[in-house]
C-alpha positions, 0 to 999 in steps of 0.5 A: 500500500505504501508503495502505491502512495509513493508512486501516486505522490511521484506522479502527482508531483510530476504532473504539477511540475509539467503544469508549472513548466513543461520544458523543464519537466521534459528536459528532466525526463530526458535526462532521467531516461539517459541515466536509466539507459546508461545504468541498464546494461550494467544492472541487467548483467549483474542481475543475470549473474546473481540469478546464475549464481543462485541457480548454481549454489543451493541454499545448503551451500550458501548456508554452509559458506556464509550461514549463521552457523558458519561463524567466524569463517563465514564472516571472513569469507563474506568480508573478503568477497565484499572487499574484493567485489565491485558492485553498485549499491542498487544491486548489492541490497537485492543481492543481500536479500536474495542471499538471506532468503537462501540461508545466509546469516545476518552477520555475514550479510551485514559484513558483506554489504558493509565491506562492499560499500566501504572497502575497495581492494579493486580500487586500491591503485587509483585511491593510492594515486590520489590519496597516497599509500598510507591514507588509502591503507589506513582508510581501508583497514579502518573500514574493514574493522568498522564493517565487522564491528557493525555486523556483530552489533547488528547480529546481536540486535537482530537475534 
């Protein structure tokens, strides 16, 4: 129901904008469409990859690797995968939800998403170029530690 209210509000405000200034509204819609076109191939590729991975990996496999009972090994695996992987946020959260539905643990998914957003192993060379080696390594190490702490706190709250 809340989703319908949000859609109604968005369309209502779009109508108001169109009524107020048709030219600006058309220009804004064209820019929004271009942004959508630019993101679509990347998003579709990742969604297909997630679908394939979920089809290949059974819930039992996911649960054994990063399930609640996997403990610290699951946390380390999730943190490593999250730190190495470069996935945009709009794909990470649906992926996290799918993994939770297939048997992943809350702490493991929390550390996965946190490291995915904050730790950048793939982007280290670029970051080192602009911020220096010491600052980059310090930031990434602190982000990793913070991700684990937040995941453990979240795991304690959700239980």
